[in-house]
N, C-alpha and C positions, 0 to 999 in steps of 0.2 A: 605617300603623304597621308592617305586615309588610315593606313595601319598605324603610323606614328601618332596621328591625332587620337585614335582609339586608345593607344597605350597610355598617352598622357592623361586622358580622361579617367582611366582606371586608377592610375597613381594618385591623381587628385582626390578621387573618391576615397581611396584607402587612407590617405593622410587626414582628410576631414573627419573620418570615422574614428581614427585612433587618437586624435588630439583633442583633449577636453579643456574647457576653460577653468578658471579658478574655482568656480562653484562645484566642479566635478572632483576636486582633490580633497580628501579628508585631512584635517589638521591632526598632527601627532598629539596623542593624549599625554598628560603628565603621568609618568610612571608611578604606580602605586603597588607596593608589594604586599600581598596577603600574608597572613602568618605562616602559611605553609611554604611560601616562597621567599620569606624574609632572609636576608643574608647574615643575620645574627641571632643568637639566643640570649635570653636575659635571666638573671638570677639576683635575688635580694640577699644582702649580707650586711654586717655592721662591724666596723673595726672597734676594738676595745676602747681606744682613746676617744671615741665619739659617742660612747654610751650616755654620758652626762649631757651631751649637747644636742641629742635627738637628730643626729646626722646619720643617714643610712648610705649604703653603697649599692648603686645599680651596676651590677657586673655584666658587661656585654662580651660575648665571644663571637668572633668572626668565623662563620662556617664555610666560607668560600675559599677559593685558591688564590685570590688577589686581595689587595687592600680595600677596605671600606671606610669611608669618612662619614662620621656622625656629626651633624651640625647642631642637633638639639635632641633632648630626651625628656620625657615627662611621664611619671608613674601615676596611674589612677587606681585607687583602692577605696572600697566602701568604708574602710576603717578610719579614713581621714578626709577632711573637708578640702576640696579643691585638688588640683594637680600638684604632685610633688616634683618640682622641676630641678633638673641639673643646670646650673648656671654655666653654660658653655662659654668658650672663648671664641673670638672671631676666627673663622676658618675651621672650627670644629676640632675633632680628635680623630686620628687615624687608627683603625684597628688592623694590625697585621693578621694574616691568615692563622687561625687556630690559637691566637694569643688573647686571653681575657684581659680586659682593662676595666678599672673601677671609676665610675662617675659619682662623686659625692653629691648628695641631695639633702636639703634641710626638710624635715617633716613639717607638714601643715598641722593645723589644729585637729585634735582627735575627735572622732564621732563617738560621743560618750552615751548616746541613747541606746546603744546596742547592749543586750544582756551578755553575761559571761558565756552562756551557751552559744549565742549567735557568733560571738567573736571567735570561739573555738570550734564552730561549726558542729556543735553537738545537736542531736535531735531534740527539739522542744515543740511546744504547741504554738509558739510564735512563728511568724513568717521567717524562714531562714535567709541568711545572706548568701546568695548564690554567685554573685559577681566575683570573678577571680581578678587579682591584680594584673594589669597589663601595662606595657611600656609603649608609648607613642614615640616613634623615631622620625627625625628629618634627616634624609640621607643625601649624599652628593656623589659626584663622579659617575661611575658606571650605571648608577640607579637614576641618574638624571637630577639636575638641580631642583631642589624643592620636592623631590619625591618623598613619599611617606610609607611607613610600615608600622603595623601594630603587632607586637609579639607578646605572648603570655609571659608573666614573670614568675618563675618558681621561687618559693620562699621556704626552703627545706628546714631552716632553723627557727621558723616562726618569728622572724624579726618584726614584722608588721603587727602581729597580734600582741607580742610582748610590749612593744612601744606603746600601742594603743592602751593596753591595760595599765601600764605604769603612768602614762600621761593623764589618763582619766582619774586614776587614784590620786595623783598629785593635785589635780583640780579639786577633787572632793575634799582633800585634806586642807588645801589653801582656803576653802570656804569656811573652815572651822577655826584654824589657827595657823600662824606662821611658825616654822621650825627652822632653827639655824644653829650652826656650830660657831662658838665665839672664837675670835682670832687668837686669844691668849692660850698658851700651853705652859702648865706648871710642872716642871721636871723635878723628880725626887732627888734627895741628897746623894744617893748612890748612883744616880743617872740611869737606873735600870727601868724606871717607871715614870709615868707622867699622868697629869689630869687635864682633860679638855672639857669645856663647858657646852652642854646642850640646853638651849633655851626654847621654851614653848610660849608663844604669845597668842592667846585666843583673840579672835575677832570680837568686836562689841556685840554683834548679832550674827547669826548664820548667814553666810554669803549666798548670793543667788546663783553661783556657779553650779551648784548641785543641790537643788531644793530638797532632795531625798536624804541629805546627810543627817538631818535631825539634830544638827549642832553638836555632835559628839565624835571625838576621835580617840582611839585607843592604840597606844604603842604596846603591842603584845610582848615583844622582845627585840633585841638588837643582835644582828649577826656580826661575826668578825669579818675582816677584810683580808686581802692578800698581804697587807702590811701590819694591821693592827689586831692584837688579841686582847681579850679582857684580862685586866689585872685582878686577881681574886681578892686583893686587899681593898679594892674599891669597885665592887661589882656593878654591872650595868643594870639600869632599872628594868623592871618587867611590869606588865599590866598597868601601865600609866594611862590615865584618861584625862582628856582636856575637853572642856565644853565652851562653846561660844558664849561670851559674856562673863566667863569665869576669870579667876586670877591666873596670872602668869606663873610659870614653873621653870626652875633651872636645876639641872643635874650635872654632877661632875663625874665623868667617865674615866675610870682608871685604865690606862692602856700600857701594853708592853709590845715589843716587836713580835710579829707573828712568824717572821723568818729573818735569817741573817746571812743568807748566801750573798755573794758579791753582786748579783744582778737584782737584788730586791728593790732597791731604790732606782737604780739606773734604768730599769725596764718597766717601772710602774706605770700602769694605765688607770686602774680603778681602785687602788689601795686607799685613797683618801675620800672615797664616796662611801659614807656610812649607811649601811642598809638597815632601815627600820622596818620591822614586820608590823604593819598597822591594819586596823579595821576602821572603815569610815564609809558612810553613805551606802551601806550594803555591799561594799567591796572589801576584799582582803588581798593584801599583796605587799610588795616591797617598795618602800619610799626611800630613795637614795638622796641623802643630804650631802651636798658638796662642801668640802672643807673651805674652799676659797683659796686664793693665791697666798695670802699671808700665813694662814694656819698650815697650808700644805707645805710651804717651805720650812716651817718650824717642825713639822712632823718628820720631814726628811732628815733634818739636822739631828733630831732626837734619835731616830732609828739608826742613823749612821754612827752616832756617838755611843749609843747603848750597845750595839753589836760590836763596836771596836773594843769595848771593855770586857767582853766575854772571852 
């Protein structure tokens, strides 16, 4: 009996030492994946039919051997104000192993206070922009509900810097004048050429969007597009200047088909975005003027008919 009592005392002591109360047990932390351990990589791109709409593609690639579900994604870049969000659907999107998927995201307003050298990361006397674009991800499944990962976003084609430059140029131009293509298209008698109207309407005073614009905009020349070429009989204007408070101007641009292969119209993405080479507010670049739905349809009809006659 003495030996039995001693054994029971030993067992009781062991149990009391090995059993802890609730305060002794650590709560599991919400999983957070650092960039080195993140299950995906990110790259920035842009589809051609989204050029005029300032929509970029956040391309994610699953680097694991199993599926990964992304519930949310947001891109942060010093070239744009605020986070560029992918508007995900309930339940997110599943990334199969090794297969890239594209998440479309609308760009936010551009940060136009940066110099051209800073945007392109060239050495200047000003403070450089060192922050690289990064994607914040909300993940599910194996990474835990609500888990997060931050991954650097490669931009091999300079999508962010190009869009920043074009959007800031457009802001500077809009502070001086409105530029539009008229919906009418005047087709020649032989059907091989046409005229479309380019209208410049100056603001009454220089806008506050870009105070450094000094109220003057110059169209240096106009580039052809994948669909539209210059008609030599009605050449496109060059070195045209418009000043805030000045008179409006209109030009008739002679156009001919730039190509007549069977896929010219069927596969068109940017053929009706007219590229103007402009200088305004200390910036030089391409200002793309959208033809709009009505003129776009008329251009397609003209190209199809003109090519059919050749």
